[in-house]
N, C-alpha and C positions, 0 to 999 in steps of 0.2 A: 674314111672316104670323105665325109663331111668336111674335114679340115683342109683336105687337098683341095676342095671346090672353093672354100673361102679364100685360100692362099692365090687362087688364079684370078681373084678379083683385084683390079688395079688398086694400088695402095690408097690413092687419094680418095677413092669411093668408099673403102673399108672405113676409113676415118669417120665418115658421116653417118654410117649405120647407127639406127636407134634414134636418130633426130626425125627423119621424115621420109619414108622411102618415095612418096610421090613428089616430093620437092628436093631435087637435086642440088648441089652446091653451085653458086653462081659463076665460080670458077671453072671455065672449061678448058684452059690451056694446060699443058703439061708441066710439072714443076721443073726448077733448074737444076734439082739434086735428087737422089733418092733418099734423103734423109726421112727418118720417121719421127713422128710427133711423140711427145712424152705421154700424152693422154688423149683418149677420144674427145673428139670436138675442139682441139687446140687449133685446127686449121680446117679449111673448106667445110664449114658447118652447112647445115641444109640452108637452101634460100627460103626467103619469105617475100610476102608481096603486100603492099600497103594497100587496105580496101577503101579507106576514106578518101574521098575525092580531093585532090589539093592541086594548086596551080603555082606556076613558076613565072615570074616577071623579072624582066632585066630592066631595072629602075635607074641605072647610070652606066655611062661608059667613058671611055677616054681618062680613066683614072691615074694613068702613068703606070708605074709598078707598085701597085699596092701590095702590102704584106699582111696587114691585119685590119680586121674591122670589130669595133666595139661599140655597143649600143650605149647612149648616153641615157640617164635617168628619164629624160622627156621623150625618149623615142627615136632621137636624131642619132646620127651615126658617126663616130670618129674613126677615121681612116688613115693608116700610116702609109706614107710613100718612101720607098727605098731611098730616094734621092736626099732625103733628109727635112722633109716636111710633113705635116698632117692635114687632113681635109674634114671638115664638118659638112655633112649632108643632112638635109631633112629626111623624114621618114618616108617620103615618096621618091628619094634618090637625088634632088636637086641640090646642087652645091650652094652652102651658105658662106662659106669663106674658107681661106688657107691659114693655116698657123705656122708661123715660122719661129725662129730664135733658138733652135736646137743645137748643141754642140755639133762640130763637124763628124760626118760619117766617112767611113771608108766604104764606098759603094761598088767596089769592084766585085766580080764574081757574085757570090751568095750573100755579099755583106750589104750594109746600108742601114737606114732607120727601120728597125724590125717590129717588135710587139709594143703593144701598150696596154695598160692596166689602170682602171680608176681607183683611186684611194677609197675604201670603204665609206669615208666620210666626204666623198666627193661633192655630194649636193650642198654642203657647208664649205669646204676648204678649197675646192676646186683644184686639187692636187692629182697629178698624173704621174705615172712611172713608165719609162719606156727602156727598151733594149736597143743596142746598136753596136755596130762594128767600129772599133776605135783603132786608129794607128797608134803604136805604142813602141818607141825605140826603132828597131830595124823590122818588126813584125806588127801584128795587130791582134786583137783580142774582142771578146763580147764583154760590153759594159752595160751596167744599169745606172739610169739616172732618174731624177725626180723634179718637178717644177710645177708652177701654178698656171693652168689654163687660163688665160687672160682673153676672153672673146673681145672685149672691147678694143683691146689694142692688137688683136689677130696674132697673138704671139704667146710662148712660155715664158713666164717671168722666173728669174733666179734659179736657172737650171744648175744642178750639181750632181755630179757621178756619186753615186753611194756604193757601188760595188764593181769589181773587176775580176773576170775569170782569167787569172793568170796560170802559166806564164803566156806572153805573147809569142806568137809563131808566125812565120812567112807562109800563109796559106789564105786563100780567099774563099774558103768551103768550111762547111759543117760548124755554123755558130750556134745551131740549136736555137735557143732564144724564145721560148715562150713564158709568159708571166701569169700568174694566177694568185689571187689572195685567198686565204682560208678565212674561216669564221672567227679566229682569234686575230685578224688583222696583221699576220705574218704573210710574206710573200715567197711563193715558190718560183724559182727559175730554173729552166732548163739550159744546158750548154752542150754543144758538141764537141768531138775529139778532134775536129780540125781537118780531118780526112788523112793528112799524110801520115806516115808511118811513126813519126817522132811524136805526134799528138796521139796516134791510135793506142800505143801502149800505156799513155798516161790515164786512159779511162779507168785502169786499175790501182792507179796511185792515189793514195789519200792527201799526198802533199801538193797535187795539182789540181787546178780548177777545170781541167778538160774531161768531157764526158761525164758529166754530173748533174744531179738535182739538187740545188741549194735551197735552204730555207732560211730567210733573212727577215730583219725587221724592217720597218719603214725608213730607218736610218742607215740600212745596209749591214748592220750588225748581226752575228749569229743569233737566231732564235733561241730562246730558252729550251732547254732539253734536247737539242740537237745530239745526235747519237756519237759524234767525234769531238764534242766540245771541249773534253778534257783529255783528249788522246794526243800524246807528243807526236809531232811532225805530221799532224793532220790538220787539213783547213776546217775550222770550226763551222764554217757555213755549210758544209756538206750535209746533205741529208740522206742522199743514196748515190751510187756509183755504178760503173760498169755500163755507161750509156753510149750509144754511138752517134746518134744525132737527132735529137728529140725537138720536133717542132711542133708538138700537140701536148697540151695539159688542159685538165679541167677536173673540177671538184664534183664527185658523184652527189647528186642532190638528196639522197637518201641515207647513203652511209657517211658521207663527208669525206670519204678517202680520195686521194689525188690519183687520176688515172692519166697515162702517159702513151703516147704513140711515138715510134722512132723509125727511122729509115734503116733497114738492113743494107747489106751490099747488093749482090745479085740475088734476090730472095731473101727471106728472113724479116720483112718488115714486122715490127711487134705492137702489140697492145699490152701495157703492164699496169698493175696497181704498185704505186709507189710508196714503199713502207720504209721507216726509220732504220738506217744503218744497212739496208740489203744491197747486195751485189747483183746487178742484172747482167753480169756475164761477159759484155764485150770487151775485148776480141777474143776472149777464151773460148766461150761457147757461142754458137750462132747458127740458125737454119739457113742462112744465106752462104754463098761462095763469092770468090774474087770475081770481080768484073771480066778478068781476062779467063776465067774458067776453072781455075785451081781452088783447092780448099783453103779456108781461112785458118791459120795456125795449125793444129792438130787436126782438125776438121771434126771436132766433137761438139754435140749439141746438149749435153747434160754433164753437170759436175757438182759434187756435193758442196755446198755452201753458196752456191749460184741459183739465182731464182728464174723458173720457167716463165715464159710470156703466157698471159692469159689466152692470147690468140696470136697467130702469126699467118702471113701471106707469103706465098710462093707460087706463081710471079708476084712481083710487088704492087702494093697500092701506091707507094710514094706519098705517105701521109703528111698533108699540110696540117693546118690548125683543125681543132675539133671542138665540139660542144655538146652537152647532154641537153635533150629537150625536156624542159621542166613543166611543161603545161598540159592543159587537157583539150585544146582545140582539136587536135588530131590524137584521139585517145590511144590508138595502137602505139603512138611514138613516145608516150610518156616514159621519162627516164631512158630512153634509147639513146646511144651514142652516134653522132654523126661526125664523120671524119673526111675532110678535103682530100681528094686523091689527085696527085699532079701528073705524073706520066700515065696514069691509068684514067684520066679524064672523066671521072666521075665522083659522086659523094657516096661513101661507104654509110650504110645505116647498120648498127650491130644492135640485136635484142639481146639484153642481158638480164639473167636470173641467177641469183645467188653467187654473183662475181663470176659467172661464166657466160660465154657467148653461146646463144642457143639458137640464133638466125642471123642470116645476113642478106641485105638488098642493095642493089645498086640504084640510085636514082641520078637524073640529069645526066644519063649516059649519052644523050645525042647532041650535046652541046659542042663537043670538040674543045673543051675547057681544061685548063689545069687550075684545079680549085685550091687556092692558097690558103684561105682561112674560111671558118663557118663559125657563126655566132647565133646565139638564141635570144629572142626578146618577144614577150608577150604573145606566145603562140605561134611565132613566126621565126623561120631561120633565115639568116643573111650569109651571102658568101661573095668573097671577092676572088677574082682569078688574075693569072699572071698577064692576061691580055688587056687588064684594066677595066673589066665589067664588074658591076655588082648587081647580084640576084636577090630576089626576096621569094622565100617558099612559103605559101600559107594556104589555109583550108579554102576550098572552093565556095 
């Protein structure tokens, strides 16, 4: 009798049992499919609420089409603009200068000048690394370049492309394109599978740079110890594969592991821990469906040899950039993960314990903004939006 009662509860509520009976999930809409999670807590975890008082200030606007915000060591902010320039703003949002001199970008669709990362020795060498969509033959691709940020001349000096995610395709979508350095000074790079069917299948191909997480040196070479470095017909720069479109990467401040968030199709946005040589399943397994409503491939969510997401959303978050909160200014946020939501128009706060999501909160829900990137610096979070605004979130 008891089993029958449990089965009568809506599936998405059952998944949250054991977290907190008085805190329902923040998601209240029905999922797009009847797919079941692989384990309890994989989706629609119990909601949490920040107790510490905090404030949100819009400190800049009219930024054009920003894609990334990265704090400089002195607290100023380096912001990329899709049309092919970068901007430096002071800690209070005032424009300091615009930086030019970058290679030409293909700014159509989802392309343009995308992410930027500072060299671990930036304070001494002023080197920056950026990703962008590049015209290549009859198509385009995601490329990574580096150069010296020369503020005196307001330009980047000696720019050089160090890596290209081949092959080029005719598509203006799914470039992925987040960058993050690890403690050894190697650069993790995400790329999408370019959305079209020709690219989608290549997410599973080790001889293709589409739908992958790469690990490269500062010169764009394969990082030592990469899992496929000695495998015939495999790109040696590949660290992990089976990715749909990852616009989120950050390093966990305690474990040092790479965390990633990626877009699913209709439903099935994922958070993953990216580990060497692992296959994250796209397009073979997914918790999403096609935008037209049908199943993706065989419509399966689990398969031996393919990784399950740590967490997923259905309906979608549409994850932009993300950042771990590394400080103590708002104690309950320490080591929490903050992910910008695009179509969902909020920032998702995920509470993580032992590599599992144990609580979710939605913040900045009343802005009506598409949050493209989130960054952490000195106890504060910064976020840029598709409408060209820059926000600072700090303790009151």
